[in-house]
FIDO-711011 format. One line per 8 residues: number of its first residue (from 1); for each residue y, x, z of N, C-alpha, C, CB. Coordinates in steps of 0.1 Angstrom, whole numbers, plus 5000, padded with zeros to 4 digits. Each point is the difference from the previous one (the first is absolute). Glycine has a CB too. Layout:
<recs>
NUM) Y X Z Y X Z Y X Z Y X Z ~ ...
</recs>
This chain:
<recs>
1) 8694 4600 1907 5014 5002 4996 5001 5008 4988 5007 4998 5024 ~ 5002 4998 4967 5002 5008 4988 5007 5013 5001 4999 4979 4990 ~ 5002 5029 5000 5006 5013 5002 5015 4999 5003 4983 5009 4984 ~ 5024 4982 5010 5015 4998 5002 5002 4997 5014 5004 4991 4976 ~ 4989 4999 5030 5002 4996 5014 4998 5012 5010 4994 4976 4993 ~ 4995 5032 5003 4997 5011 5009 5012 5011 4999 4975 4996 4997 ~ 5030 5006 4992 5011 5009 4998 5013 4996 5007 4990 5005 4978 ~ 5013 4982 5021 5012 4995 5007 4998 5000 5014 5005 4986 4982
9) 4984 5011 5024 4997 5000 5015 5001 5015 5004 4985 4979 5000 ~ 5008 5030 4993 5001 5014 5004 5015 5005 4999 4975 5004 4992 ~ 5032 4992 4999 5014 5004 4999 5008 4995 5011 4998 5000 4976 ~ 5000 4987 5027 5008 4994 5012 4996 5007 5013 5002 4977 4988 ~ 4986 5025 5014 4996 5007 5013 5005 5014 5001 4980 4986 5000 ~ 5020 5021 4988 5006 5013 5000 5015 5000 5003 4982 5007 4984 ~ 5025 4983 5011 5015 4999 5002 5002 4997 5014 5004 4992 4976 ~ 4989 4999 5030 5002 4997 5014 4998 5012 5009 4991 4976 4995
17) 4998 5032 5003 4997 5012 5007 5011 5010 4999 4976 4995 4996 ~ 5029 5007 4992 5011 5009 4997 5013 4996 5007 4990 5006 4979 ~ 5013 4981 5021 5012 4995 5007 4999 5003 5015 5003 4983 4983 ~ 4985 5014 5023 4998 5002 5014 5001 5015 5003 4985 4980 5001 ~ 5009 5029 4991 5001 5015 5003 5015 5004 4999 4976 5004 4991 ~ 5031 4990 4998 5014 5005 4998 5008 4995 5012 4998 4999 4975 ~ 5000 4989 5031 5008 4995 5010 4997 5008 5014 5000 4976 4989 ~ 4988 5029 5012 4997 5008 5012 5006 5014 4999 4979 4987 5003
25) 5021 5018 4985 5005 5014 4997 5015 5001 5002 4981 5003 4983 ~ 5026 4986 5016 5015 5000 5001 5004 4996 5014 5003 4994 4975 ~ 4988 5003 5034 5003 4996 5013 5005 5012 5007 4983 4982 5001 ~ 5026 5017 5009 5006 5012 5007 4998 4997 5015 5017 5006 4981 ~ 4986 5004 5027 4999 4999 5014 5014 4997 5006 4981 5016 4999 ~ 5028 4979 4993 5014 4998 5005 5000 4989 5010 5009 5007 4978 ~ 5002 4993 5030 5002 4990 5010 5003 4986 4993 5009 5017 5017 ~ 4985 4973 4988 5001 4986 4995 5016 4996 5001 4975 4995 5007
33) 5031 5001 4983 5014 4998 5000 5004 4988 5009 5001 5009 4977 ~ 4990 4983 5026 5003 4988 5008 4998 5003 5015 4991 4984 4980 ~ 5003 5028 5024 4998 5003 5013 5004 5013 5004 4982 4985 5000 ~ 5031 5018 5001 5006 5013 5004 5012 4998 5007 4990 5010 4980 ~ 5014 5002 5027 5012 5001 5007 5007 5012 4993 4992 4991 5022 ~ 5021 5007 4976 5009 5011 4993 5008 5007 5011 5003 4986 4978 ~ 4995 5028 5022 5008 5008 5009 5006 5011 4992 4985 4996 5019 ~ 5027 5009 4984 5007 5010 4993 5002 5013 5007 5012 4981 4989
41) 4989 5030 5004 5004 5013 5006 5009 5007 4991 4978 5001 5012 ~ 5031 5007 4993 5009 5008 4992 4997 5015 5002 5018 4982 5001 ~ 4980 5025 4988 4996 5014 5000 5011 5010 4993 4975 4991 4999 ~ 5026 5021 5005 5008 5009 4994 4995 5003 4985 5005 5010 5024 ~ 4981 4991 4975 4994 5003 4988 4985 4995 5000 5015 5019 4996 ~ 4980 4977 4993 4987 4994 5000 4991 5006 4989 5009 4979 5009 ~ 4996 5033 4986 4992 5007 4990 4986 4995 4996 5012 5019 5009 ~ 4987 4974 4980 4987 4996 4995 4995 4987 5006 4995 5023 4997
49) 5011 4971 5012 4995 4987 5006 5004 4989 4990 5002 5008 5025 ~ 4988 4983 4972 5001 4990 4990 4996 4986 5005 4995 5018 4983 ~ 5010 4973 5009 4996 4986 5003 4984 5000 4998 5023 4990 4993 ~ 4971 5003 5017 4985 4999 5000 4993 5010 5008 5002 4990 4977 ~ 5005 5021 5028 4994 5010 5009 4996 4993 5013 5014 5018 4990 ~ 4976 4987 5016 4994 4994 5012 5010 5003 5013 4975 5002 4989 ~ 5024 4988 5020 5005 5001 5013 4989 5000 5009 5022 4990 4995 ~ 4977 5021 5014 4988 5000 5010 5004 5002 5014 4987 5010 4982
57) 5005 4985 5026 5001 5002 5015 4986 5004 5004 5019 4982 5004 ~ 4981 5029 5005 4987 5005 5005 4990 5002 4989 5005 4988 5021 ~ 5000 5016 4966 4992 5002 4989 4995 4988 4993 4994 5020 5011 ~ 5010 4968 4993 4996 4988 4993 5011 4993 4993 4983 4997 5018 ~ 5014 4999 4969 5010 4994 4992 5005 4987 5005 4990 5011 4980 ~ 5022 4987 5023 5006 4988 5005 5011 4993 4991 4995 5009 5024 ~ 5007 4998 4965 5010 4994 4991 5003 5010 4988 5009 4986 5019 ~ 5002 5012 4975 5003 5009 4988 5016 4999 4998 4976 4996 4989
65) 5028 5014 5004 5015 5001 4997 5002 4990 4989 5002 5026 5005 ~ 5008 4965 4997 5003 4989 4990 5013 5003 4993 4988 4983 5014 ~ 5021 5025 4992 5013 5001 4992 5006 5013 5005 5004 4974 4997 ~ 5002 5033 4993 5008 5012 5003 5014 4999 4994 4979 5014 5002 ~ 5032 4988 5005 5013 4999 4995 5009 5012 5006 4997 4975 4998 ~ 5014 5027 4996 5010 5010 5005 5012 4992 5007 4993 5018 4981 ~ 5010 4987 5032 5010 4993 5007 5014 5005 4996 4984 4997 5019 ~ 5026 4997 4986 5014 5004 4998 5003 5015 5004 5007 4976 5003
73) 4985 5028 5007 5001 5013 5006 4991 5010 4993 5007 4990 5021 ~ 4987 5006 4968 4990 5009 4992 4988 5003 5008 5019 5009 4989 ~ 4976 4983 5019 4987 5001 5006 4990 4991 4993 5011 5006 5023 ~ 4976 4996 4980 4990 4992 4994 4996 4989 5011 4992 5020 4986 ~ 5010 4967 5009 4996 4989 5007 4986 4995 4995 5025 4993 5004 ~ 4965 5006 5005 4987 4997 4997 4996 4987 5007 4995 5025 4996 ~ 5000 4966 4996 4995 4988 5006 4984 4999 5000 5022 4988 4993 ~ 4973 5008 5018 4985 5000 5002 4996 4985 5001 5000 5024 5011
81) 4988 4974 4983 4994 4986 5002 4987 5004 5008 5009 4989 4978 ~ 4991 5005 5034 4990 5003 5009 4991 4987 5003 5015 5019 5010 ~ 4973 4983 4993 4990 4989 5004 5008 4993 5012 4977 5012 4992 ~ 5023 4974 5008 5007 4993 5011 4992 5001 5013 5009 4984 4983 ~ 4979 5019 5018 4992 5000 5012 5004 5014 5008 4981 4985 4988 ~ 5026 5023 5006 5003 5013 5007 5013 4999 5007 4986 5014 4984 ~ 5014 4989 5029 5013 5000 5008 5004 5015 5001 4995 4979 5013 ~ 5018 5023 4983 5006 5013 5000 5010 5001 5011 4996 5002 4975
89) 5002 5006 5035 5010 5001 5011 5013 5006 4994 4982 5004 5018 ~ 5029 4991 4988 5014 5003 4995 5002 5015 5000 5008 4978 5009 ~ 4987 5030 5000 5003 5014 5002 4990 5008 4991 5008 4997 5024 ~ 4985 4997 4966 4991 5007 4991 5007 5009 4991 4986 4982 5000 ~ 5009 5030 4997 5006 5009 4991 4993 5000 4987 5008 5014 5019 ~ 4998 4989 4970 4994 5000 4987 5002 5013 4993 5004 4975 4999 ~ 4987 5030 4994 5000 5013 4994 4993 5000 4986 5001 5011 5023 ~ 5004 4996 4968 4994 5002 4987 4990 5011 5000 5021 4991 4989
97) 4967 5008 5008 4990 5011 4999 4994 5002 4987 4995 4997 5024 ~ 4999 5015 4974 4994 5002 4986 4985 5003 5003 5021 5010 4990 ~ 4970 4985 5001 4985 5001 5002 4997 5015 5001 4995 4978 4987 ~ 5010 5030 5003 4997 5014 4999 5012 5006 4992 4974 4997 5002 ~ 5025 5017 4995 5011 5006 4993 5003 4992 4987 4992 5024 5011 ~ 4998 4972 4982 5002 4993 4987 4997 4985 5001 4995 5021 4989 ~ 5004 4973 5024 4996 4987 5001 5011 4990 5000 4981 5008 5011 ~ 5015 4980 4990 5010 4988 4999 5006 4998 5014 4988 4988 4981
105) 5023 5005 5020 5007 4998 5012 4996 4987 5006 5020 5012 4992 ~ 4981 4987 5022 4997 4987 5006 5010 5000 5013 4975 4999 4991 ~ 5026 4990 5015 5009 4999 5011 4991 4998 5013 5019 4989 4985 ~ 4985 5018 5026 4993 4999 5013 5009 4993 5010 4986 5021 4994 ~ 5009 4969 5012 5006 4994 5012 4994 5006 5013 5005 4979 4986 ~ 5004 5026 5023 4995 5005 5012 5006 4990 5011 4999 5024 4992 ~ 4993 4967 5013 5004 4990 5009 5006 5005 5013 4984 4985 4990 ~ 5026 5009 5015 5006 5003 5013 4994 4992 5011 5021 5006 4989
113) 4985 4993 5022 4994 4994 5012 5008 4987 5004 4993 5023 5008 ~ 5018 4974 4984 5008 4988 5003 4992 4987 4998 5020 5013 4993 ~ 4983 4977 5015 4992 4988 5000 5007 4990 4990 4992 5004 5024 ~ 5020 4999 4972 5006 4991 4990 4996 5005 4986 5019 4994 5016 ~ 4978 4996 4976 4995 5003 4987 5010 4997 4988 4978 4996 5011 ~ 5020 5012 4978 5010 4997 4988 4996 4987 4994 5003 5024 4996 ~ 5007 4971 4998 4999 4987 4992 5003 5003 4985 5007 4985 5021 ~ 4989 5006 4970 5003 5001 4987 5015 5002 4997 4980 4986 4995
121) 5024 5025 4997 5014 5003 4998 5006 5010 5009 5001 4978 4993 ~ 4991 5026 5018 5005 5011 5009 5000 5013 4993 4993 4987 5020 ~ 5014 5023 4986 5000 5014 4995 4995 5009 5011 5019 4996 4983 ~ 4975 5015 5014 4996 5011 5009 5011 5007 5004 4978 5002 4990 ~ 5022 5003 5024 5011 5009 5005 4996 5014 4997 5005 4983 5019 ~ 4982 5021 4981 4996 5013 4998 4993 5002 4987 4998 5002 5024 ~ 5007 5005 4966 4994 5002 4987 5000 5015 4997 5007 4977 4992 ~ 4982 5029 5006 4999 5014 4996 4999 5002 4985 4990 5006 5022
129) 5020 5001 4972 5000 5001 4986 4988 5009 4995 5025 4997 5000 ~ 4972 5002 4987 4990 5008 4994 5002 5014 5001 4997 4982 4985 ~ 4992 5025 5017 5001 5015 5000 4997 5006 4986 4993 5000 5026 ~ 5015 5008 4970 4999 5005 4987 4989 5012 5000 5025 4993 4993 ~ 4964 5005 5001 4990 5010 5000 5004 5013 4994 4984 4982 4999 ~ 5024 5018 4991 5005 5013 4994 5007 5008 5011 5002 4990 4977 ~ 5007 5003 5031 5008 5007 5010 4990 5006 5010 5019 4984 4997 ~ 4970 5010 5007 4991 5005 5009 4993 5012 4994 4997 4978 5009
137) 4999 5021 4978 4993 5011 4994 5010 5012 4999 4986 4984 4986 ~ 5027 5015 5011 5009 5010 4999 5002 5007 5014 5011 4987 4981 ~ 4989 5005 5030 5001 5005 5013 4988 5009 5003 5013 4979 5007 ~ 4975 5017 4990 4987 5007 5002 5000 5013 4993 4989 4978 5003 ~ 5014 5021 4983 5000 5012 4992 5011 5010 5005 4992 4987 4981 ~ 5020 5008 5023 5010 5009 5005 4997 5007 5013 5016 4986 4990 ~ 4977 5006 5019 4995 5007 5013 4989 5009 4996 5005 4980 5014 ~ 4986 5017 4977 4989 5010 4997 5007 5013 4994 4983 4981 4995
145) 5026 5018 4996 5007 5012 4994 5006 5007 5011 5004 4990 4978 ~ 5003 5004 5032 5007 5007 5010 4990 5008 5010 5020 4982 4999 ~ 4969 5012 5003 4989 5006 5008 4994 5011 4993 4996 4979 5011 ~ 5002 5020 4976 4995 5011 4992 5009 5013 5000 4989 4982 4985 ~ 5024 5015 5013 5011 5011 5000 5000 5006 5013 5013 4988 4984 ~ 4985 5004 5027 5001 5006 5014 4987 5009 5002 5015 4979 5009 ~ 4974 5017 4987 4988 5008 5001 5000 5013 4992 4988 4979 5005 ~ 5018 5020 4982 5002 5011 4992 5009 5011 5006 4996 4985 4982
153) 5015 5010 5024 5009 5009 5007 4993 5007 5013 5021 4985 4993 ~ 4971 5007 5014 4993 5006 5011 4990 5010 4996 5003 4980 5013 ~ 4990 5018 4976 4990 5010 4994 5007 5012 4995 4985 4983 4993 ~ 5027 5016 5001 5008 5012 4995 5004 5007 5012 5008 4988 4980 ~ 4996 5006 5031 5005 5007 5012 4988 5008 5007 5018 4982 5003 ~ 4970 5012 4996 4989 5007 5006 4996 5013 4991 4992 4978 5011 ~ 5010 5020 4976 4996 5011 4991 5010 5013 5003 4991 4983 4982 ~ 5021 5015 5023 5009 5010 5002 4997 5008 5011 5016 4988 4989
</recs>
């Protein structure tokens, strides 16, 4: 083989390998659009929940958030795309959780005991809104300050 043929072959092989690597690197773990069930929930607030965030049941990913809109009553309407093989009891509750203080949001389904299952297009009856981490931190700090003041007053009373 002459030098030009070797260079062309090497270039083509390199290009094919790069295309394959590129296609694998852009693959995601998202739910297959052809195989899902859509279920809705309405929340008072969803602070930080976004399209693409995970939906979990028993710690296992079963879907993702597919759409977030504002209702006429100024509540957050969230649509979930779930794997079709998962049966969701009608009395299941849904809540928004945070990984950690600075972590991302995800949705947790807590299945009920009802034997009737949700169908595509149904909505949850029980939806727990997102907890504002800043509000929790303010409560903890406020309680700590109140306890500190109480202890200081007790110490001052003992000194007298």
